[in-house]
N, CA, C and O of each residue as an XYZ file, in Angstrom:
792
protein
N       0.833     -1.197      0.000
C       0.000      0.000      0.000
C       0.875      1.256      0.000
O       0.679      2.162     -0.811
N       1.851      1.297      0.931
C       2.745      2.454      1.007
C       3.555      2.584     -0.270
O       3.812      3.695     -0.734
N       3.970      1.423     -0.859
C       4.768      1.449     -2.090
C       3.953      2.001     -3.254
O       4.456      2.797     -4.047
N       2.695      1.579     -3.356
C       1.847      2.065     -4.443
C       1.587      3.553     -4.317
O       1.509      4.251     -5.328
N       1.446      4.065     -3.072
C       1.251      5.502     -2.866
C       2.495      6.265     -3.300
O       2.401      7.304     -3.954
N       3.680      5.731     -2.924
C       4.929      6.390     -3.331
C       5.081      6.395     -4.854
O       5.529      7.377     -5.446
N       4.696      5.274     -5.472
C       4.774      5.206     -6.935
C       3.835      6.210     -7.585
O       4.158      6.836     -8.594
N       2.625      6.348     -6.956
C       1.643      7.271     -7.511
C       2.154      8.702     -7.395
O       2.006      9.499     -8.321
N       2.766      9.027     -6.232
C       3.295     10.385     -6.037
C       4.467     10.629     -6.985
O       4.609     11.717     -7.544
N       5.309      9.600     -7.162
C       6.471      9.753     -8.049
C       6.038      9.999     -9.483
O       6.735     10.674    -10.241
N       4.873      9.445     -9.861
C       4.411      9.618    -11.227
C       3.698     10.930    -11.468
O       3.308     11.215    -12.600
N       3.511     11.754    -10.413
C       2.821     13.032    -10.587
C       3.778     14.090    -11.093
O       4.985     14.053    -10.858
N       3.185     15.025    -11.791
C       3.960     16.194    -12.208
C       4.098     17.136    -11.020
O       3.428     16.964    -10.002
N       4.975     18.136    -11.156
C       5.175     19.102    -10.065
C       3.881     19.834     -9.752
O       3.600     20.111     -8.586
N       3.085     20.154    -10.773
C       1.808     20.868    -10.552
C       0.817     19.984     -9.804
O       0.124     20.453     -8.900
N       0.746     18.712    -10.176
C      -0.175     17.788     -9.501
C       0.229     17.583     -8.041
O      -0.616     17.484     -7.151
N       1.566     17.521     -7.818
C       2.029     17.372     -6.429
C       1.618     18.567     -5.591
O       1.196     18.413     -4.445
N       1.742     19.784     -6.171
C       1.338     20.981     -5.419
C      -0.163     20.958     -5.113
O      -0.584     21.301     -4.008
N      -0.962     20.552     -6.101
C      -2.417     20.483     -5.902
C      -2.774     19.441     -4.839
O      -3.643     19.679     -4.000
N      -2.097     18.281     -4.878
C      -2.358     17.234     -3.890
C      -1.966     17.699     -2.489
O      -2.667     17.431     -1.513
N      -0.827     18.406     -2.405
C      -0.391     18.923     -1.107
C      -1.379     19.960     -0.578
O      -1.689     19.983      0.613
N      -1.876     20.830     -1.486
C      -2.845     21.849     -1.072
C      -4.146     21.201     -0.611
O      -4.745     21.631      0.375
N      -4.591     20.140     -1.342
C      -5.815     19.437     -0.968
C      -5.661     18.760      0.393
O      -6.573     18.792      1.219
N      -4.494     18.145      0.616
C      -4.235     17.493      1.900
C      -4.219     18.509      3.042
O      -4.774     18.262      4.112
N      -3.580     19.651      2.803
C      -3.525     20.692      3.830
C      -4.918     21.213      4.139
O      -5.265     21.445      5.297
N      -5.733     21.398      3.064
C      -7.103     21.879      3.277
C      -7.920     20.873      4.077
O      -8.692     21.249      4.959
N      -7.743     19.585      3.763
C      -8.463     18.533      4.503
C      -8.087     18.533      5.979
O      -8.951     18.428      6.850
N      -6.781     18.654      6.253
C      -6.306     18.697      7.645
C      -6.879     19.916      8.368
O      -7.321     19.817      9.513
N      -6.867     21.075      7.685
C      -7.391     22.294      8.312
C      -8.872     22.164      8.627
O      -9.319     22.565      9.702
N      -9.641     21.601      7.688
C     -11.080     21.418      7.930
C     -11.307     20.471      9.115
O     -12.159     20.717      9.969
N     -10.517     19.372      9.146
C     -10.667     18.414     10.252
C     -10.336     19.071     11.588
O     -11.043     18.868     12.575
N      -9.256     19.862     11.620
C      -8.879     20.553     12.854
C      -9.952     21.568     13.242
O     -10.299     21.691     14.417
N     -10.480     22.298     12.250
C     -11.518     23.294     12.531
C     -12.762     22.639     13.124
O     -13.320     23.120     14.110
N     -13.192     21.526     12.505
C     -14.376     20.830     13.014
C     -14.151     20.308     14.422
O     -15.036     20.404     15.273
N     -12.962     19.750     14.672
C     -12.665     19.236     16.012
C     -12.705     20.356     17.044
O     -13.296     20.205     18.113
N     -12.065     21.496     16.711
C     -12.073     22.646     17.633
C     -13.479     23.163     17.828
O     -13.858     23.510     18.947
N     -14.272     23.224     16.752
C     -15.639     23.726     16.834
C     -16.485     22.866     17.773
O     -17.180     23.381     18.649
N     -16.413     21.551     17.577
C     -17.234     20.667     18.411
C     -16.783     20.682     19.869
O     -17.615     20.630     20.775
N     -15.486     20.751     20.100
C     -14.981     20.822     21.474
C     -15.445     22.108     22.146
O     -15.920     22.082     23.281
N     -15.307     23.243     21.440
C     -15.739     24.511     22.020
C     -17.242     24.538     22.243
O     -17.717     25.100     23.230
N     -17.999     23.928     21.322
C     -19.453     23.869     21.491
C     -19.822     23.066     22.730
O     -20.692     23.469     23.503
N     -19.148     21.912     22.919
C     -19.422     21.079     24.090
C     -19.056     21.811     25.370
O     -19.793     21.757     26.354
N     -17.906     22.502     25.358
C     -17.487     23.272     26.547
C     -18.487     24.378     26.827
O     -18.831     24.631     27.981
N     -18.961     25.045     25.764
C     -19.942     26.112     25.955
C     -21.235     25.594     26.565
O     -21.816     26.237     27.440
N     -21.692     24.418     26.099
C     -22.911     23.825     26.669
C     -22.719     23.506     28.138
O     -23.605     23.762     28.953
N     -21.553     22.942     28.486
C     -21.281     22.606     29.886
C     -21.235     23.872     30.738
O     -21.779     23.902     31.842
N     -20.579     24.927     30.217
C     -20.500     26.178     30.973
C     -21.880     26.790     31.164
O     -22.184     27.309     32.238
N     -22.728     26.733     30.123
C     -24.093     27.259     30.254
C     -24.877     26.476     31.296
O     -25.604     27.056     32.102
N     -24.725     25.151     31.277
C     -25.444     24.303     32.237
C     -24.968     24.590     33.662
O     -25.776     24.713     34.583
N     -23.641     24.695     33.834
C     -23.109     25.007     35.158
C     -23.560     26.384     35.620
O     -23.858     26.586     36.797
N     -23.608     27.344     34.675
C     -24.067     28.682     35.025
C     -25.508     28.672     35.502
O     -25.853     29.369     36.456
N     -26.364     27.876     34.834
C     -27.761     27.779     35.254
C     -27.864     27.182     36.651
O     -28.659     27.641     37.470
N     -27.059     26.161     36.919
C     -27.120     25.526     38.239
C     -26.611     26.464     39.325
O     -27.180     26.531     40.414
N     -25.530     27.190     39.021
C     -25.010     28.141     40.000
C     -26.026     29.255     40.269
O     -26.167     29.718     41.400
N     -26.725     29.674     39.222
C     -27.750     30.697     39.392
C     -28.889     30.174     40.271
O     -29.424     30.905     41.104
N     -29.254     28.905     40.076
C     -30.306     28.299     40.905
C     -29.865     28.223     42.357
O     -30.651     28.503     43.261
N     -28.601     27.841     42.589
C     -28.095     27.767     43.956
C     -28.049     29.151     44.599
O     -28.370     29.301     45.778
N     -27.646     30.169     43.821
C     -27.645     31.532     44.356
C     -29.056     31.963     44.729
O     -29.273     32.620     45.748
N     -30.019     31.578     43.878
C     -31.414     31.923     44.168
C     -31.875     31.250     45.454
O     -32.541     31.870     46.284
N     -31.512     29.961     45.615
C     -31.901     29.245     46.844
C     -31.281     29.908     48.068
O     -31.936     30.063     49.098
N     -29.989     30.306     47.946
C     -29.313     30.932     49.084
C     -29.939     32.279     49.441
O     -30.052     32.628     50.616
N     -30.347     33.039     48.404
C     -30.924     34.363     48.651
C     -32.373     34.243     49.109
O     -32.797     34.909     50.054
N     -33.124     33.384     48.424
C     -34.556     33.297     48.704
C     -34.874     32.373     49.875
O     -35.995     32.376     50.383
N     -33.882     31.578     50.307
C     -34.145     30.623     51.388
C     -34.711     31.244     52.654
O     -35.764     30.812     53.123
N     -34.031     32.265     53.235
C     -34.569     32.878     54.454
C     -35.964     33.464     54.265
O     -36.814     33.348     55.148
N     -36.206     34.100     53.099
C     -37.536     34.663     52.822
C     -38.563     33.553     52.702
O     -39.700     33.692     53.155
N     -38.153     32.441     52.085
C     -39.059     31.313     51.943
C     -39.456     30.770     53.319
O     -40.627     30.486     53.570
N     -38.466     30.629     54.206
C     -38.763     30.116     55.539
C     -39.651     31.086     56.316
O     -40.533     30.664     57.063
N     -39.416     32.383     56.137
C     -40.266     33.378     56.798
C     -41.704     33.294     56.279
O     -42.661     33.344     57.053
N     -41.838     33.167     54.957
C     -43.179     33.033     54.381
C     -43.868     31.771     54.886
O     -45.068     31.760     55.160
N     -43.068     30.700     55.001
C     -43.638     29.460     55.514
C     -44.168     29.643     56.932
O     -45.241     29.142     57.270
N     -43.412     30.362     57.759
C     -43.860     30.603     59.129
C     -45.139     31.428     59.152
O     -46.044     31.160     59.942
N     -45.212     32.441     58.274
C     -46.429     33.254     58.212
C     -47.614     32.436     57.723
O     -48.721     32.544     58.252
N     -47.371     31.620     56.711
C     -48.453     30.782     56.194
C     -48.883     29.745     57.220
O     -50.048     29.350     57.263
N     -47.938     29.307     58.049
C     -48.286     28.366     59.116
C     -49.289     28.983     60.066
O     -50.232     28.325     60.505
N     -49.076     30.277     60.387
C     -50.001     30.949     61.291
C     -51.360     31.165     60.646
O     -52.387     31.154     61.324
N     -51.360     31.365     59.305
C     -52.613     31.614     58.618
C     -53.357     30.325     58.299
O     -54.587     30.287     58.296
N     -52.593     29.269     58.030
C     -53.222     28.008     57.627
C     -53.727     27.269     58.852
O     -52.939     26.797     59.672
N     -54.982     27.175     58.968
C     -55.597     26.457     60.081
C     -56.449     25.344     59.489
O     -57.677     25.428     59.473
N     -55.790     24.312     59.008
C     -56.507     23.233     58.346
C     -57.418     22.497     59.307
O     -57.271     22.577     60.527
N     -58.357     21.783     58.725
C     -59.343     21.058     59.515
C     -58.860     19.656     59.884
O     -59.334     19.076     60.861
N     -57.916     19.107     59.107
C     -57.477     17.744     59.357
C     -56.390     17.705     60.427
O     -55.642     18.664     60.619
N     -56.328     16.575     61.109
C     -55.233     16.353     62.050
C     -54.001     15.932     61.259
O     -54.092     15.044     60.411
N     -52.840     16.555     61.522
C     -51.632     16.194     60.746
C     -51.272     14.731     60.942
O     -51.389     14.211     62.051
N     -50.833     14.054     59.877
C     -50.384     12.672     60.027
C     -48.997     12.650     60.656
O     -48.337     13.686     60.722
N     -48.543     11.480     61.120
C     -47.148     11.397     61.587
C     -46.205     11.824     60.470
O     -46.378     11.437     59.314
N     -45.211     12.620     60.826
C     -44.329     13.187     59.803
C     -43.535     12.123     59.058
O     -43.293     12.262     57.859
N     -43.128     11.071     59.743
C     -42.395     10.000     59.051
C     -43.267      9.381     57.959
O     -42.782      9.073     56.871
N     -44.553      9.200     58.255
C     -45.479      8.646     57.271
C     -45.617      9.584     56.084
O     -45.623      9.144     54.934
N     -45.728     10.884     56.363
C     -45.854     11.877     55.292
C     -44.604     11.888     54.409
O     -44.706     11.886     53.182
N     -43.433     11.899     55.036
C     -42.168     11.920     54.281
C     -42.034     10.662     53.430
O     -41.653     10.744     52.262
N     -42.343      9.502     54.000
C     -42.239      8.248     53.239
C     -43.160      8.275     52.023
O     -42.782      7.816     50.945
N     -44.386      8.819     52.198
C     -45.327      8.887     51.086
C     -44.824      9.767     49.959
O     -44.941      9.404     48.789
N     -44.258     10.933     50.301
C     -43.754     11.852     49.277
C     -42.536     11.249     48.584
O     -42.418     11.324     47.361
N     -41.634     10.654     49.354
C     -40.418     10.043     48.779
C     -40.786      8.942     47.788
O     -40.205      8.858     46.706
N     -41.752      8.097     48.158
C     -42.170      7.011     47.262
C     -42.841      7.558     46.014
O     -42.671      7.011     44.925
N     -43.603      8.634     46.165
C     -44.300      9.223     45.017
C     -43.307      9.773     43.996
O     -43.498      9.612     42.791
N     -42.249     10.423     44.479
C     -41.271     11.053     43.591
C     -40.251     10.038     43.073
O     -39.703     10.209     41.983
N     -39.997      8.990     43.844
C     -38.983      8.017     43.459
C     -37.603      8.382     43.970
O     -36.599      8.039     43.346
N     -37.540      9.081     45.111
C     -36.256      9.453     45.710
C     -35.732      8.307     46.556
O     -36.461      7.368     46.874
N     -34.465      8.395     46.913
C     -33.901      7.442     47.865
C     -34.441      7.772     49.251
O     -34.776      8.921     49.539
N     -34.522      6.759     50.100
C     -35.022      6.980     51.455
C     -34.047      7.862     52.236
O     -32.846      7.594     52.246
N     -34.557      8.919     52.893
C     -33.660      9.791     53.655
C     -33.417      9.250     55.053
O     -34.111      8.350     55.525
N     -32.413      9.823     55.703
C     -32.241      9.596     57.134
C     -33.194     10.544     57.860
O     -33.203     11.743     57.584
N     -33.982     10.023     58.771
C     -34.940     10.853     59.494
C     -34.693     10.764     60.988
O     -34.269      9.730     61.504
N     -34.965     11.866     61.673
C     -34.793     11.916     63.126
C     -35.916     12.758     63.719
O     -36.121     13.907     63.329
N     -36.630     12.176     64.655
C     -37.706     12.905     65.315
C     -37.117     14.039     66.156
O     -36.111     13.853     66.840
N     -37.747     15.206     66.102
C     -37.340     16.346     66.914
C     -38.275     16.466     68.118
O     -39.428     16.043     68.044
N     -37.800     17.028     69.211
C     -38.659     17.153     70.393
C     -39.893     18.014     70.097
O     -39.822     18.992     69.353
N     -41.018     17.625     70.696
C     -42.237     18.428     70.554
C     -42.041     19.777     71.238
O     -41.368     19.880     72.263
N     -42.642     20.808     70.649
C     -42.522     22.166     71.189
C     -43.911     22.762     71.384
O     -44.791     22.598     70.539
N     -44.100     23.452     72.500
C     -45.353     24.180     72.723
C     -45.256     25.530     72.045
O     -44.262     26.236     72.214
N     -46.268     25.899     71.280
C     -46.336     27.181     70.588
C     -47.569     27.929     71.090
O     -48.693     27.670     70.659
N     -47.332     28.853     72.004
C     -48.470     29.552     72.602
C     -49.186     28.641     73.581
O     -48.624     27.662     74.073
N     -50.423     28.979     73.850
C     -51.198     28.203     74.821
C     -51.999     27.078     74.190
O     -52.542     26.230     74.899
N     -52.080     27.060     72.860
C     -53.011     26.097     72.276
C     -52.452     25.309     71.089
O     -53.198     24.579     70.437
N     -51.142     25.444     70.794
C     -50.578     24.726     69.658
C     -49.350     23.925     70.083
O     -48.559     24.368     70.916
N     -49.207     22.745     69.496
C     -48.012     21.918     69.682
C     -47.353     21.699     68.321
O     -48.018     21.381     67.335
N     -46.023     21.880     68.292
C     -45.258     21.673     67.060
C     -44.574     20.314     67.116
O     -43.879     19.993     68.080
N     -44.784     19.518     66.063
C     -44.120     18.233     65.917
C     -43.126     18.364     64.759
O     -43.483     18.861     63.692
N     -41.897     17.927     64.962
C     -40.875     18.121     63.936
C     -40.097     16.859     63.628
O     -40.001     15.947     64.448
N     -39.541     16.828     62.417
C     -38.673     15.736     62.000
C     -37.564     16.335     61.144
O     -37.804     17.235     60.339
N     -36.344     15.826     61.326
C     -35.206     16.236     60.501
C     -35.010     15.182     59.416
O     -34.979     13.983     59.692
N     -34.880     15.651     58.179
C     -34.749     14.766     57.020
C     -33.428     15.094     56.325
O     -33.129     16.265     56.093
N     -32.639     14.079     55.994
C     -31.329     14.314     55.367
C     -31.109     13.315     54.229
O     -31.375     12.120     54.362
N     -30.610     13.846     53.100
C     -30.239     13.015     51.947
C     -28.777     13.237     51.608
O     -28.225     14.311     51.852
N     -28.161     12.217     51.047
C     -26.861     12.342     50.409
C     -27.068     12.066     48.924
O     -27.695     11.078     48.543
N     -26.532     12.955     48.097
C     -26.596     12.806     46.642
C     -28.036     12.817     46.139
O     -28.536     11.806     45.647
N     -28.701     13.967     46.267
C     -30.037     14.155     45.715
C     -29.958     15.261     44.671
O     -29.190     16.209     44.833
N     -30.744     15.151     43.601
C     -30.711     16.159     42.544
C     -31.572     17.355     42.930
O     -32.459     17.253     43.778
N     -31.296     18.487     42.293
C     -32.063     19.702     42.556
C     -33.510     19.532     42.129
O     -34.413     20.069     42.770
N     -33.739     18.792     41.053
C     -35.111     18.552     40.596
C     -35.892     17.743     41.621
O     -37.046     18.058     41.911
N     -35.269     16.699     42.174
C     -35.938     15.896     43.187
C     -36.234     16.721     44.432
O     -37.315     16.610     45.010
N     -35.274     17.551     44.849
C     -35.474     18.383     46.032
C     -36.639     19.342     45.824
O     -37.469     19.516     46.715
N     -36.703     19.966     44.648
C     -37.788     20.908     44.362
C     -39.138     20.211     44.394
O     -40.093     20.730     44.970
N     -39.223     19.036     43.778
C     -40.485     18.297     43.774
C     -40.895     17.895     45.190
O     -42.074     17.955     45.541
N     -39.919     17.484     46.000
C     -40.228     17.095     47.373
C     -40.810     18.274     48.148
O     -41.817     18.129     48.840
N     -40.177     19.441     48.031
C     -40.644     20.619     48.754
C     -42.039     21.044     48.281
O     -42.867     21.469     49.086
N     -42.295     20.928     46.977
C     -43.620     21.267     46.451
C     -44.680     20.323     46.994
O     -45.782     20.754     47.336
N     -44.351     19.027     47.077
C     -45.314     18.059     47.600
C     -45.615     18.320     49.080
O     -46.766     18.250     49.510
N     -44.569     18.619     49.848
C     -44.777     18.919     51.274
C     -45.634     20.167     51.428
O     -46.580     20.194     52.214
N     -45.287     21.200     50.663
C     -46.018     22.466     50.762
C     -47.471     22.320     50.320
O     -48.337     23.058     50.787
N     -47.742     21.373     49.424
C     -49.098     21.170     48.931
C     -50.072     20.695     49.998
O     -51.283     20.714     49.777
N     -49.565     20.265     51.158
C     -50.445     19.802     52.242
C     -50.984     20.941     53.099
O     -51.794     20.705     53.996
N     -50.541     22.187     52.834
C     -50.933     23.298     53.708
C     -52.432     23.567     53.693
O     -52.967     24.144     54.640
N     -53.112     23.157     52.633
C     -54.554     23.355     52.596
C     -55.276     22.411     53.558
O     -56.405     22.678     53.971
N     -54.624     21.322     53.904
C     -55.253     20.312     54.757
C     -54.921     20.503     56.233
O     -55.777     20.312     57.097
N     -53.676     20.882     56.518
C     -53.256     21.073     57.910
C     -52.011     21.950     57.912
O     -51.312     22.033     56.902
N     -51.723     22.611     59.047
C     -50.528     23.478     59.109
C     -49.242     22.654     59.014
O     -49.036     21.710     59.777
N     -48.388     23.026     58.069
C     -47.106     22.347     57.891
C     -46.121     23.353     57.326
O     -46.508     24.238     56.562
N     -44.854     23.229     57.693
C     -43.843     24.174     57.210
C     -42.479     23.504     57.184
O     -42.180     22.635     58.004
N     -41.647     23.928     56.213
C     -40.231     23.565     56.206
C     -39.519     24.654     56.990
O     -39.399     25.783     56.515
N     -39.048     24.327     58.180
C     -38.522     25.342     59.093
C     -37.005     25.499     59.007
O     -36.453     26.452     59.557
N     -36.325     24.577     58.325
C     -34.879     24.705     58.156
C     -34.475     24.001     56.872
O     -34.987     22.927     56.556
N     -33.545     24.616     56.126
C     -33.114     24.036     54.860
C     -31.631     24.317     54.648
O     -31.203     25.471     54.650
N     -30.850     23.253     54.466
C     -29.422     23.366     54.176
C     -29.129     22.563     52.910
O     -29.430     21.372     52.837
N     -28.535     23.230     51.909
C     -28.195     22.585     50.641
C     -26.702     22.774     50.403
O     -26.207     23.901     50.373
N     -25.986     21.658     50.233
C     -24.534     21.711     50.009
C     -24.204     20.959     48.728
O     -24.608     19.810     48.545
N     -23.454     21.631     47.829
C     -23.045     20.989     46.572
C     -22.031     19.904     46.878
O     -21.066     20.127     47.610
N     -22.258     18.722     46.310
C     -21.392     17.589     46.643
C     -20.129     17.572     45.798
O     -19.032     17.414     46.332
N     -20.271     17.737     44.459
C     -19.117     17.731     43.556
C     -19.293     18.826     42.527
O     -20.390     18.997     41.997
N     -18.235     19.578     42.229
C     -18.340     20.643     41.217
C     -18.761     20.074     39.863
O     -18.301     19.009     39.450
N     -19.639     20.801     39.185
C     -20.036     20.419     37.842
C     -21.082     19.333     37.768
O     -21.427     18.895     36.670
N     -21.608     18.876     38.914
C     -22.628     17.831     38.908
C     -23.863     18.307     39.661
O     -23.772     19.072     40.620
N     -25.025     17.833     39.200
C     -26.295     18.183     39.835
C     -26.555     17.224     40.999
O     -27.531     16.473     40.994
N     -25.674     17.260     41.988
C     -25.752     16.355     43.137
C     -25.508     17.168     44.401
O     -24.532     17.914     44.485
N     -26.392     17.024     45.384
C     -26.318     17.848     46.580
C     -26.579     16.997     47.823
O     -27.279     15.986     47.773
N     -25.995     17.439     48.939
C     -26.361     16.927     50.251
C     -27.380     17.898     50.836
O     -27.161     19.109     50.826
N     -28.493     17.372     51.346
C     -29.591     18.228     51.806
C     -30.014     17.805     53.205
O     -30.155     16.617     53.497
N     -30.211     18.793     54.056
C     -30.785     18.569     55.378
C     -31.901     19.584     55.571
O     -31.710     20.774     55.320
N     -33.060     19.123     56.013
C     -34.158     20.051     56.274
C     -34.944     19.580     57.490
O     -34.919     18.405     57.858
N     -35.635     20.522     58.096
C     -36.543     20.205     59.197
C     -37.962     20.535     58.752
O     -38.210     21.602     58.190
N     -38.889     19.620     59.002
C     -40.295     19.795     58.645
C     -41.107     19.750     59.932
O     -40.864     18.915     60.803
N     -42.069     20.653     60.043
C     -42.886     20.716     61.250
C     -44.361     20.734     60.884
O     -44.760     21.329     59.882
N     -45.167     20.074     61.710
C     -46.615     20.201     61.643
C     -47.098     20.758     62.985
O     -46.389     20.697     63.990
N     -48.307     21.298     62.979
C     -48.826     21.997     64.154
C     -50.235     21.501     64.430
O     -51.088     21.448     63.545
N     -50.448     21.138     65.694
C     -51.746     20.606     66.084
C     -52.333     21.477     67.185
O     -51.672     21.782     68.178
N     -53.592     21.873     66.990
C     -54.282     22.697     67.981
C     -54.788     21.808     69.104
O     -55.448     20.796     68.866
N     -54.473     22.196     70.320
C     -54.884     21.410     71.472
C     -56.325     21.703     71.828
O     -56.826     22.803     71.595
N     -56.993     20.697     72.401
C     -58.338     20.918     72.917
C     -58.258     21.821     74.143
O     -57.210     21.942     74.778
N     -59.364     22.439     74.457
C     -59.394     23.339     75.611
C     -59.037     22.591     76.893
O     -58.439     23.163     77.804
N     -59.404     21.309     76.962
C     -59.144     20.546     78.192
C     -57.685     20.124     78.313
O     -57.199     19.880     79.418
N     -56.963     20.034     77.151
C     -55.581     19.550     77.196
C     -54.562     20.660     77.015
O     -53.360     20.415     77.122
N     -55.022     21.887     76.740
C     -54.087     22.996     76.558
C     -53.384     23.307     77.865
O     -53.973     23.135     78.933
N     -52.115     23.769     77.808
C     -51.400     24.122     79.041
C     -52.147     25.214     79.810
O     -52.608     26.198     79.231
N     -52.253     25.020     81.104
C     -52.932     26.019     81.930
C     -54.430     25.847     81.977
O     -55.124     26.621     82.636
N     -54.948     24.826     81.276
C     -56.391     24.618     81.300
C     -56.812     24.121     82.664
O     -56.110     23.333     83.297
N     -57.951     24.584     83.108
C     -58.475     24.162     84.416
C     -59.286     22.897     84.206
O     -60.261     22.904     83.455
N     -58.893     21.803     84.864
C     -59.650     20.560     84.667
C     -61.076     20.699     85.179
O     -61.348     21.369     86.175
N     -61.972     20.040     84.459
C     -63.374     20.110     84.867
C     -63.566     19.371     86.174
O     -62.961     18.326     86.412
N     -64.421     19.934     87.022
C     -64.688     19.313     88.324
C     -65.439     18.015     88.113
O     -66.351     17.951     87.288
N     -65.069     16.983     88.845
C     -65.756     15.691     88.664
C     -67.214     15.827     89.091
O     -67.516     16.495     90.080
N     -68.102     15.202     88.356
C     -69.521     15.237     88.702
C     -69.796     14.242     89.815
O     -69.260     13.134     89.815
N     -70.631     14.642     90.761
C     -71.003     13.742     91.849
C     -72.484     13.458     91.745
O     -73.263     14.284     91.269
N     -72.843     12.313     92.184
C     -74.251     11.928     92.118
C     -75.057     12.772     93.079
O     -74.630     12.995     94.212
N     -76.197     13.239     92.658
C     -77.061     14.057     93.512
C     -77.724     13.222     94.597
O     -77.837     12.002     94.470
N     -78.154     13.872     95.647
C     -78.827     13.150     96.725
C     -80.221     12.737     96.280
O     -80.909     13.465     95.565
N     -80.601     11.601     96.703
C     -81.951     11.132     96.408
C     -82.920     11.793     97.350
O     -84.122     11.539     97.277
C-alpha cells in the first residue's frame, strides 16, 4: 500500500504534487476546525449548564430565608381542619411518590407554641439528591398546607461535587396541632360530677 502511494506520487507532475499537497492541507485544516468547533461547542454547553445551576443555587441561598419566613407566616394563617399525620409517614409517602432514595430521618422534640398549639418536627437528610428531586419534594410537602398546618422550618443545601447536579440536603419539617381546651397548658380541669342526693 505504502509502495503504491509512493509510486503514484512519483508519477505526478510538479503541478499535480502541489495540488495534492494543497488538498491534503485543506483537509487537515477542515478536520482541525471541526474538532475545535465541536470541542468549544461542548465546553460552551457545559458552561451554560453550570451557570444555570449556579444561578439556581444563588437563588436558593438568597430566597431561602424569605421562603422560611413566608412558611412561618403561612403556618399561622393556615388552620386546616385535618389532624396532621405522623411526619415519618408523610415523608415516606412523598419520597415514594417522587422516586427518591429513602432519607435519614430523626424525630425532633415536641414544642409548645403559645397556649393552644403543639409543634411536631422531624429532621430529614439526603446524600446525593438532585435539585429537581429536592424541588419536587418541597412542592409536595407544601401542597399539604390546605389540609393542615405544615412548614419547612430549616433548609441546608450543600453541593457535593463541582459540575454535577448532586447535593447533600438537610431540612426540618414541622406540623402543628391545635390542642383541645381541656388539654391545653394552663387549662383548668373540669370538676368531677357527683351523684345528687336522692
